[in-house]
N, C-alpha and C positions, 0 to 999 in steps of 0.2 A: 279361278284358273283351270281347275280340273273339271272335266265334263261330267255332269250328273247322270245323264243317260247315255250308255255306251252304244256306239254304232260300229259296224265293221266296214271299213272303206279302204280303198287301194292307194298306197303311197305313190304308185306309178301314175295313176290317174290324176292325183294332185299335181304331180310334176307336169304332165301334159297340159292340164288346164292353166297352170300358172305361166307356162311358156306362152300360151296364146294371149293371156292377159298382158304380159310384159311386152310381147311383140307389137301389140296395138299402140303402145305408148313410146316405144323406142325402136326406131328404124335400124339401129345398128346391131340389134340382136339377130344373130343367125344361128341355125341349128344344124348339126351334123350327126349322122347316124350310120351304123355299119350293118345295114340290111336287117335291122331288128326293130324298126320304128313302131310296129304294132305292139311288140313286147315292152318296149321302153315308154310307149305312149307319146313319143315325139311325132307320131302320125297326126296328132291334133294340130300341131304347129304347121306341118306340111300341108294339111288341108286348108288352113287359114292363110298361110303366106308361102305359097309354093316357090316363089322367086328367092326366098331366103332360107330354103331347106336344101341340104346336100346329102344325098345318099352315097356314101363312099364304097358301098359293097363290103365284101369280106376282106377289107384292107385297112385294119384298124390302125396300124402304124402310120400309113399314109394319111389317114383321117386326122391323127394328132398333129402331123406336120402341116396339113392344110389349115387346121384350126389356128396354129401358131402364125401362119402367114396372114390369115384374116385378122387376127388380133393385132398384128404388126401394122395393119392398115386402118386401125381404129374401130374394127368391129368387136362385138362381144359374143364370141362363139360359145354355145352350149354343145358339148360333145357327149354322145351317149352310146352305150352298148352294155353288155353284161359285165359285171365287175371283174371277172376273171380275164376277159379279153381287154378291158380298158386299162388294166394295171400291169399284170404279168407280161402280157404280150407287147405292151407299148412302153415299158419302163424306160428304155433308152431314149425314146422320142420325147416322153414327158420330162425326163431329167434335163436333156440337153437342148431341146427345142422350145420348151415351155417354161420350166422353172429357172434354168440358168439365165435367160434374158428377162425373167419375171414378167411374162406376158399374161394378158388378161383373159385366160381360157378357163372355162368352167366345165369340169368333167363330172357328169352326173351318171353314175353307174348303177344299174339295177341288178337284181338277182345276186345279192351278196349273201355269204354264209351258207350253212348246210341246208337251209330251207329252199334252195334250188331243187332239192328233192331227187326225183328219179333220174335226172341227168347225170348224177354221180360226181365223182371226185374231179373229173376233168373240167367241170363247170362250176364247182363250188369254191368260190373265192374265200379262203380262210386266212389269207396273208395280205389282202389288199390294203387294209388300214396300216399295217406295218410298212409296206412299200411306200405308201404316200406320205406317211408321217415322217419318214426318214429324209424326205426331200426338202432342201432349203426353200423357203418362200411359199411352200404349199400349205393352204388351210384345209383341214380335214373335218368334215361334219357328218354325224350319223343321227338323223332325226328319227323320232319315235312313232309318229302317226301322221295321218292325212293332213291335219291342221298345221302341224309343225313343219311338214314338208313345204307347204305353200309359203310360209314365212321364211324358211331357209333359202328357197330358190330366189325370192325377192331380195333377200340380203346378199346372196352371191352375185346377183346382177348389178347391185349398186356399189359393191366394194371392188377395189382394184387388185388384181393379182390372181394367181392360179388357185383354184378351189377344187377339192374333191368331195363330192356328196355321195354317200352310199345309201341306196334304197333297197328295201326288201322286195322279194318277189311276192310274198304273201299279202293278202288283205289283212289289215291290222285293226284291232279294237282302238277306237279313239280315246285318248287320254285327256287331251287338252281342249278346253272350250274355245271355239273359234272367236268368240266375242271378248273374252277376258285375257287369254294367254298372249303374251308378247315375248317373242324369241329374243333373248339377250345373249350374244355370243361370249360375253365376259363373265357370266355367272353360271354356277350349277343351279339346277332347279330342285329345290327341296320339295319332294313329293309327300313325304311323311316324316314327322318328327319322332325320334326314338332315343333311347339311352343305352341300349345293350350292345348294339353292333351297327356299323355303317355299311349299307349296301350301295354300291356305285354301279350304274349301268347306263345303257343308251339303246337306241334302235328298237328292234322288235322284242327284245328281252325285257323292256321296261314293264310291259303289262304283266308278264310272267312274274316279275319281281313284286309288283304291287299285289298280285293275287297271293304270292308266297308269304308276304308279311302278315296277311290275315291268318294263314295257317300257323305261322310262327307265334302269333299272339296267343293261340290256343295252347301252345307249349310253354307259355310264360316268357317269351322272348319279344322284347320291344325294339323293333328295328327301325333305324332311320334310313330313308331312301333318297339318294341323290341321282338325278338324271343329268348326265354330262354329254350333251350332243357334240360339243366342239372338242375334239381330241387333240387338235393342234391349231393354233397355239393353245397351250394348256392353261387357259385363263382360270379354270375352276380350281386350281391348286389351293388357293386360299380357303375356299369353301370346304374342300375336302379336309384340309388340316384342322380347321375349326371343328368339324364334325368328329373327326377321329380323336381329337383332344378330349372330347366328351365321352365317346364310347370305348376307345382304346383298341378297337379292332376293326379292320376293313375287309369287305368281300367285294370283288369285282365280278360282274356277270356280263358276258358278251357273246354274240353269235359270230365268233372269230377265234383264231388261235390265241391261246394265252400268251404267246410270244409276240411282242411288238405292238400290241393294240392298246386298248384302254387299261387293261391290267398292268401292262408294263409302264404306262404313263403314271399311274397311281403309285406303283412301287418306286419309280424314280423320284417322284415328288416326296414321298414319305421318308425314304432312306436318307435324303438330303436334309429335310426340314424337321421331321418328327418320326423317328424310328418307331415302328409299330408292327404288329402282326398283320399280314395281308394274305388273304387266300384268293386265288384267281380261278374263276369258273368260266370255262369256254371249251373250245376243242383243244385236246392235248397236241403234242408234237406228232401229228399224223395227218394223212389225207382223209377226206370225207369218203362217203360211200353212197351207193344208190339206195333209195328208200322213200317212203311217203314222208312228207314234211314233218308231221307230228311225231312219227316214229323216230325220225332222226333227232328231233329236239329231245325226245325222251332218252334216246340212246346216249346222247352227249350230255345229259344231265341238265338241260336248259328249260324244262317245263317247271311250272310252279310246284308240283308235288316233289319232283326230284330235287329242286332247289331247297325246298323246306327240309328234306331229309339231310342233305349235305350240310346246310348252314346250321341246323340244330345240332348236327354231329360235331361241328367245330366248337360249339359251346357246351358239349357234353350233355345235351338234352334230347338225344335221339329218341 
């Protein structure tokens, strides 16, 4: 399941390539973008099927309503822009025009989290998963690498109903083997077995967590790692409970606010089913700031070395 030789590949490119593949087999798939098609990589679909591509310009709210209208006529719209614009700017339209009538619209947002980098706080979506997770009928998925993105987009295309897929701006190390890994929305992916602590993550922080566990091992900490790409519906609850029964303590890691995202979903699950210590690692209750991607990950404690320091501190082994 895990890739033996790591490559660095773009999740956005995986999205663009998969759209072209899906478009060849399904004439009902249409794509909308808000003047960012080169950044989101929907330009690949535009080149292949120009008659089914719609550039809405910098009018994201109108784009969501247009997508709703197309879905109402039997099309399968994939709608893309940066995560900040796709969610915060369009929340009313997504809520009332897409989720309320439960329309078959797929929102695939790129540039999530602090790794948007130098564009700064105005462009760094740290609340988008929280927004989307709170909407009835919305499915929320945060894939971790190029190979998983491809499978997630195929899954979104064949299921009915609103979907929010969050992609990173950064090129990511591949975790999953394209020949062996099968995306299962109803299960957490156990990356590593352990007995001392359960680390739950998704998206671009998965690789940081995997690297971190090797450092923790040197401190005598045996960490179990669960990758939870589907944040809503929270099908992974049973897998998380089973793991925390064994380890007794959970840590969540995400490139998102600790409020309302994966950490909140885990806390809600455990407080109802299995009260346990949970530590949330992500951005605190603050806005982001301008900086180089890696510097920001370091600043917010999301790199492997910072995670190792923090997590070993929780267990008194700093």
